[in-house]
ChimeraX commands (.cxc) that place a marker at each C-alpha (Angstrom):
marker #1 position -47.42,-0.68,144.92 radius 0.5
marker #1 position -49.59,3.34,144.94 radius 0.5
marker #1 position -48.05,4.54,140.79 radius 0.5
marker #1 position -47.26,8.23,140.85 radius 0.5
marker #1 position -45.65,10.46,138.75 radius 0.5
marker #1 position -44.26,13.29,140.25 radius 0.5
marker #1 position -43.95,17.33,138.56 radius 0.5
marker #1 position -40.78,19.73,138.90 radius 0.5
marker #1 position -41.08,23.63,137.94 radius 0.5
marker #1 position -38.15,25.18,136.62 radius 0.5
marker #1 position -37.81,29.14,136.88 radius 0.5
marker #1 position -36.09,32.02,138.09 radius 0.5
marker #1 position -35.38,30.52,141.93 radius 0.5
marker #1 position -34.71,27.02,140.59 radius 0.5
marker #1 position -33.03,25.30,137.37 radius 0.5
marker #1 position -32.99,23.13,135.52 radius 0.5
marker #1 position -30.14,21.10,138.15 radius 0.5
marker #1 position -31.69,22.37,140.95 radius 0.5
marker #1 position -35.28,20.51,139.92 radius 0.5
marker #1 position -33.94,16.83,139.27 radius 0.5
marker #1 position -32.93,17.54,142.81 radius 0.5
marker #1 position -36.17,17.90,143.87 radius 0.5
marker #1 position -37.31,15.13,141.63 radius 0.5
marker #1 position -34.80,12.94,142.30 radius 0.5
marker #1 position -35.22,13.69,145.94 radius 0.5
marker #1 position -39.56,13.01,145.51 radius 0.5
marker #1 position -39.14,10.01,143.84 radius 0.5
marker #1 position -36.73,8.19,146.11 radius 0.5
marker #1 position -39.65,9.50,149.33 radius 0.5
marker #1 position -42.10,7.58,146.84 radius 0.5
marker #1 position -40.34,4.70,146.86 radius 0.5
marker #1 position -39.48,4.56,150.70 radius 0.5
marker #1 position -42.95,5.43,151.05 radius 0.5
marker #1 position -44.54,1.61,148.93 radius 0.5
marker #1 position -44.39,3.89,145.82 radius 0.5
marker #1 position -43.27,3.18,141.79 radius 0.5
marker #1 position -42.69,6.67,140.14 radius 0.5
marker #1 position -44.71,5.72,136.18 radius 0.5
marker #1 position -43.37,9.64,135.27 radius 0.5
marker #1 position -41.35,12.07,135.72 radius 0.5
marker #1 position -42.48,15.78,134.95 radius 0.5
marker #1 position -40.75,19.44,134.62 radius 0.5
marker #1 position -42.27,22.54,134.31 radius 0.5
marker #1 position -40.84,25.94,132.94 radius 0.5
marker #1 position -42.34,28.56,134.23 radius 0.5
marker #1 position -42.09,31.97,136.23 radius 0.5
marker #1 position -44.97,32.92,137.68 radius 0.5
marker #1 position -46.56,29.05,139.37 radius 0.5
marker #1 position -50.38,29.07,138.82 radius 0.5
marker #1 position -50.79,29.52,143.05 radius 0.5
marker #1 position -54.03,26.60,142.56 radius 0.5
marker #1 position -52.11,24.63,141.27 radius 0.5
marker #1 position -48.24,26.01,140.40 radius 0.5
marker #1 position -48.04,24.81,137.32 radius 0.5
marker #1 position -49.58,26.19,133.92 radius 0.5
marker #1 position -52.86,24.87,132.80 radius 0.5
marker #1 position -51.07,23.27,130.06 radius 0.5
marker #1 position -49.07,20.59,131.96 radius 0.5
marker #1 position -51.78,19.43,134.25 radius 0.5
marker #1 position -54.27,18.49,130.79 radius 0.5
marker #1 position -50.49,16.72,129.63 radius 0.5
marker #1 position -50.61,15.23,133.16 radius 0.5
marker #1 position -54.43,14.49,133.35 radius 0.5
marker #1 position -53.81,12.71,129.26 radius 0.5
marker #1 position -50.17,10.29,130.91 radius 0.5
marker #1 position -52.88,9.73,133.71 radius 0.5
marker #1 position -56.17,8.56,132.24 radius 0.5
marker #1 position -53.86,6.47,129.22 radius 0.5
marker #1 position -52.50,4.51,132.32 radius 0.5
marker link #1:1,2 radius 0.2
marker link #1:2,3 radius 0.2
marker link #1:3,4 radius 0.2
marker link #1:4,5 radius 0.2
marker link #1:5,6 radius 0.2
marker link #1:6,7 radius 0.2
marker link #1:7,8 radius 0.2
marker link #1:8,9 radius 0.2
marker link #1:9,10 radius 0.2
marker link #1:10,11 radius 0.2
marker link #1:11,12 radius 0.2
marker link #1:12,13 radius 0.2
marker link #1:13,14 radius 0.2
marker link #1:14,15 radius 0.2
marker link #1:15,16 radius 0.2
marker link #1:16,17 radius 0.2
marker link #1:17,18 radius 0.2
marker link #1:18,19 radius 0.2
marker link #1:19,20 radius 0.2
marker link #1:20,21 radius 0.2
marker link #1:21,22 radius 0.2
marker link #1:22,23 radius 0.2
marker link #1:23,24 radius 0.2
marker link #1:24,25 radius 0.2
marker link #1:25,26 radius 0.2
marker link #1:26,27 radius 0.2
marker link #1:27,28 radius 0.2
marker link #1:28,29 radius 0.2
marker link #1:29,30 radius 0.2
marker link #1:30,31 radius 0.2
marker link #1:31,32 radius 0.2
marker link #1:32,33 radius 0.2
marker link #1:33,34 radius 0.2
marker link #1:34,35 radius 0.2
marker link #1:35,36 radius 0.2
marker link #1:36,37 radius 0.2
marker link #1:37,38 radius 0.2
marker link #1:38,39 radius 0.2
marker link #1:39,40 radius 0.2
marker link #1:40,41 radius 0.2
marker link #1:41,42 radius 0.2
marker link #1:42,43 radius 0.2
marker link #1:43,44 radius 0.2
marker link #1:44,45 radius 0.2
marker link #1:45,46 radius 0.2
marker link #1:46,47 radius 0.2
marker link #1:47,48 radius 0.2
marker link #1:48,49 radius 0.2
marker link #1:49,50 radius 0.2
marker link #1:50,51 radius 0.2
marker link #1:51,52 radius 0.2
marker link #1:52,53 radius 0.2
marker link #1:53,54 radius 0.2
marker link #1:54,55 radius 0.2
marker link #1:55,56 radius 0.2
marker link #1:56,57 radius 0.2
marker link #1:57,58 radius 0.2
marker link #1:58,59 radius 0.2
marker link #1:59,60 radius 0.2
marker link #1:60,61 radius 0.2
marker link #1:61,62 radius 0.2
marker link #1:62,63 radius 0.2
marker link #1:63,64 radius 0.2
marker link #1:64,65 radius 0.2
marker link #1:65,66 radius 0.2
marker link #1:66,67 radius 0.2
marker link #1:67,68 radius 0.2
marker link #1:68,69 radius 0.2
view
């Protein structure tokens, strides 16, 4: 099984509830493809980073988590 992490965004166009719905759908798709979601991350951000969509701090947090696994 592939291990995955998924990331959701909360911003002025997408509230916490909608973000969780999207994460639920991503998790289902991961499972359908034979994966298992190890961790879900959420980023509250007003203006997504054009290259990563999430901020540097969240990128570092995810990187630290993945390296620890």
